[in-house]
C-alpha positions in Angstrom: 0.5 -0.2 -0.1 0.9 3.7 -0.6 2.1 6.5 1.8 1.7 8.8 0.5 -2.5 8.8 0.3 -5.3 11.9 -0.3 -6.1 13.0 3.3 -9.9 13.1 3.7 -9.8 17.0 3.6 -7.7 17.0 0.4 -11.0 15.2 -1.0 -13.3 17.4 0.8 -12.0 20.8 -1.2 -12.3 18.6 -4.6 -15.6 17.8 -3.7 -16.3 21.2 -2.7 -14.4 22.6 -6.1 -16.8 20.7 -8.3 -20.5 21.4 -6.7 -19.8 25.6 -6.7 -17.3 25.6 -9.9 -15.3 28.5 -8.3 -12.8 28.6 -5.5 -14.5 31.5 -3.9 -17.1 30.0 -2.7 -16.0 26.5 -2.3 -13.7 28.2 -0.1 -16.0 29.3 2.3 -18.9 26.1 2.0 -15.6 24.5 3.5 -15.3 27.2 5.5 -11.9 27.7 5.4 -9.7 30.9 3.6 -9.5 30.2 0.2 -5.8 29.7 -0.1 -6.0 26.9 2.6 -8.8 24.8 0.4 -5.9 26.4 -3.1 -3.0 24.5 -1.5 -4.8 21.2 -0.6 -5.7 21.1 -3.5 -2.6 21.3 -5.4 -1.1 19.1 -2.5 -3.5 16.4 -3.9 -2.4 16.9 -7.3 1.2 17.0 -6.7 0.4 13.2 -4.2 -1.4 12.0 -7.0 1.0 13.4 -10.2 -1.2 15.1 -12.3 -3.4 17.9 -12.9 -7.1 18.0 -12.3 -8.6 21.2 -12.7 -7.4 23.0 -15.1 -7.1 27.3 -13.2 -8.2 30.3 -15.6 -8.6 33.9 -14.1 -12.3 33.2 -14.5 -13.1 29.3 -15.3 -12.0 26.5 -13.9 -12.6 23.6 -15.3 -12.0 19.9 -14.3 -9.9 17.2 -16.7 -11.9 14.5 -17.3 -9.4 12.7 -14.9 -10.5 15.5 -13.0 -14.2 14.3 -13.4 -12.7 10.8 -12.6 -11.1 11.2 -10.0 -14.0 13.8 -8.4 -16.3 10.6 -8.2 -14.2 8.1 -7.2 -13.8 10.5 -4.0 -17.5 11.4 -3.6 -17.8 7.4 -2.7 -14.7 7.9 -0.1 -16.0 10.5 1.5 -19.6 8.2 1.7 -17.7 5.2 2.9 -15.6 7.8 5.1 -19.5 8.9 6.3 -21.1 5.9 7.0 -17.7 4.6 9.1 -18.5 7.5 11.6 -22.6 6.7 10.6 -21.6 3.3 11.6 -19.6 4.1 15.7 -22.5 6.5 16.0 -25.4 3.6 15.9 -24.0 1.4 18.6 -24.4 5.3 20.9 -27.3 6.5 22.1 -30.3 6.0 19.3 -31.4 9.3 17.9 -28.7 11.8 19.0 -25.1 13.4 17.6 -25.3 15.2 13.8 -28.1 14.3 12.1 -28.2 16.5 8.7 -32.0 16.1 6.8 -33.5 17.1 3.6 -36.8 18.8 3.2 -38.5 19.6 0.1 -40.6 23.6 0.6 -43.7 22.8 0.4 -43.4 20.7 3.4 -39.9 22.4 5.7 -42.6 25.5 6.6 -45.4 24.2 7.8 -44.6 21.1 9.4 -40.6 21.4 11.0 -42.0 24.7 12.9 -44.1 22.0 14.2 -42.0 19.0 14.8 -38.8 20.6 16.4 -39.6 22.4 19.3 -40.5 18.9 20.5 -37.6 17.2 19.1 -35.6 19.1 20.8 -36.8 18.8 24.5 -37.2 14.9 24.1 -34.4 14.5 22.0 -31.5 16.9 24.0 -28.5 14.8 22.6 -30.1 15.4 18.5 -28.1 18.1 16.4 -30.7 18.3 13.8 -29.0 19.7 10.5 -31.1 21.1 8.4 -31.5 22.1 4.0 -34.3 23.4 2.6 -34.2 22.1 -1.4 -36.7 21.2 -3.8 -37.2 17.1 -4.2 -34.2 17.1 -7.2 -31.5 19.0 -5.7 -33.0 16.8 -1.7 -31.7 13.5 -3.6 -28.9 14.2 -5.6 -27.3 15.5 -2.1 -28.8 12.4 -0.4 -26.3 11.0 -2.7 -24.2 13.3 -2.6 -23.3 12.2 0.8 -24.5 15.8 1.3 -26.9 14.9 3.7 -28.1 11.6 5.4 -32.2 11.8 4.8 -34.4 13.6 3.0 -38.2 14.6 4.1 -40.0 14.6 0.8 -43.5 13.4 -1.0 -44.1 11.0 -2.5 -44.5 9.9 -5.4 -40.8 11.2 -7.4 -37.9 8.9 -8.5 -35.9 8.5 -6.0 -33.5 6.2 -7.1 -32.0 2.9 -4.5 -33.2 4.6 -0.8 -35.1 3.2 1.7 -38.5 4.7 2.6 -40.7 4.9 5.9 -44.1 6.3 5.3 -45.2 9.6 7.8 -49.1 10.3 6.2 -51.0 10.5 3.1 -52.0 15.0 3.4 -54.7 15.9 0.7 -54.6 18.3 -2.1 -57.3 21.1 -1.6 -58.0 23.6 -4.7 -58.2 26.9 -3.2 -61.1 29.4 -4.3 -60.5 33.0 -5.6 -62.7 35.0 -2.9 -66.4 35.8 -4.6 -65.8 33.2 -7.4 -68.7 32.9 -9.3 -68.4 29.3 -9.4 -69.4 29.5 -5.4 -67.0 25.9 -4.4 -69.4 23.0 -3.4 -68.3 21.6 -0.2 -66.2 18.0 -2.2 -64.6 19.5 -6.3 -64.9 17.2 -9.4 -61.9 17.2 -11.3 -63.0 18.1 -14.7 -65.0 21.3 -13.3 -61.6 23.1 -12.7 -61.0 25.8 -14.8 -57.4 24.9 -16.6 -57.4 27.8 -18.3 -57.7 30.1 -14.9 -54.7 26.9 -12.7 -51.6 28.4 -10.3 -48.5 26.0 -10.2 -45.1 26.2 -8.5 -42.5 26.1 -10.9 -41.1 23.2 -12.9 -38.6 21.3 -10.0 -41.1 21.0 -7.2 -43.0 17.9 -6.9 -45.7 18.6 -5.7 -46.7 20.8 -9.2 -46.8 17.3 -10.6 -48.3 15.9 -8.1 -51.7 18.6 -8.5 -51.5 18.0 -12.3 -51.5 14.4 -11.4 -54.6 14.3 -9.2 -56.5 16.9 -12.5 -54.9 14.3 -14.7 -53.5 16.4 -16.2 -49.6 15.4 -16.4 -50.1 17.7 -20.3 -50.6 20.5 -18.5 -48.0 23.8 -18.7 -48.7 26.5 -17.0 -47.4 29.5 -19.2 -45.1 32.2 -17.2 -47.4 34.8 -15.4 -48.9 31.8 -13.7 -46.8 30.1 -12.2 -45.2 30.7 -8.4 -42.2 30.0 -6.6 -43.8 29.4 -3.2 -47.2 27.9 -2.0 -47.0 30.9 -0.2 -47.2 33.0 -3.9 -49.9 30.7 -5.6 -51.9 31.9 -2.3 -51.5 35.5 -2.8 -52.5 34.6 -6.5 -55.4 33.7 -5.6 -56.7 36.8 -2.8 -56.5 38.9 -5.7 -58.7 37.0 -8.6 -55.7 35.9 -10.4 -56.7 31.7 -10.8 -56.8 29.4 -8.5 -54.7 26.2 -7.7 -54.4 23.5 -5.6 -53.1 23.3 -2.0 -52.1 20.5 0.8 -53.6 20.1 3.3 -50.7 20.5 6.1 -50.7 23.5 4.3 -54.2 24.6 5.4 -53.4 23.1 8.7 -50.3 25.8 9.4 -52.8 28.2 8.9 -51.2 30.1 4.6 -54.8 31.0 4.6 -54.8 33.4 7.3 -54.9 36.9 6.6 -56.9 35.7 3.0 -60.2 35.0 1.5 -59.4 32.3 -0.2 -61.2 28.9 0.2 -60.4 25.4 -0.2 -62.6 22.7 -1.0 -61.0 18.6 -1.1 -61.3 17.5 -4.8 -62.9 14.3 -5.5 -60.3 12.5 -6.7 -58.4 8.8 -5.3 -54.5 10.5 -7.0 -55.8 14.2 -4.9 -52.9 13.6 -2.0 -49.2 13.2 -2.4 -46.8 11.3 0.3 -45.0 12.2 3.1 -41.5 10.2 3.7 -38.6 10.1 4.1 -36.4 8.2 3.1 -32.0 7.5 2.7 -29.6 5.7 1.7 -29.7 1.6 1.1 -27.8 -0.3 4.0 -27.5 3.0 5.7 -26.3 2.2 10.0 -27.7 4.4 10.5 -31.3 2.8 9.6 -32.8 2.1 13.1 -32.3 6.2 14.4 -33.5 6.5 10.4 -36.7 4.7 11.4 -37.3 5.6 15.1 -36.7 9.8 13.2 -39.7 8.5 11.0 -41.4 8.1 14.3 -41.6 11.0 15.6 -42.4 12.3 12.8 -45.7 10.9 12.6 -46.3 11.7 16.0 -45.7 15.8 15.6 
């Protein structure tokens, strides 16, 4: 075995530079100075005897071999984290640091409700939260940036383990004084799809809403797209159209201060499944299943 092996820190610097494409941003994300990060990567290149990164004043470009080394570095870092997780799992259940990504259509409605109880009942758990849309969250999981993801299914998560938290029904939100006089339940066939307001691409709730309407092919114009559920509610309240909202957002009071009316849909697909997912064969599986139970109780 070679005496001269890359260090974990050098590999972390390399992966961070690949993710951010900029020495300054990569250094900030690694909590070191730019000179420290740059020196670490140069030491790695010197150790391996190859050029991994082509540097210029404006562009950071990885060589073909550099791209391969980055992917291998990610594997090594994941395995190093799993080693630490293995030791962590042998100690007190659901303790220590746990990094969880949460999608934006869940985070503001569920997290404020569960965090105070978790802090009180699990004082040894240090839960680090990261809000990301579904695809980015799954990439963070696969690349080892987070340990688990709280998201909504169905969604293409790849090879992961899953623990269901709950079902979350979808409601139709109408503007005030809507001439259709919203009934107690809404048949999807009666909706005016020309005025349906949707979240921008990247939010899985957009796909869940279209599936509930059996209109997966529907595309909204630029003026019919919102960046968040709160934005969509304001658009509805100003009589710009109608939208679909998850029940957890309604329970959290998203309609407070508005004249928007929400009614459940008459559709077996008008719901999403809230779930916790993590990498297969994780040594902390017992922790994640315990966390899922805590989330259910919340």
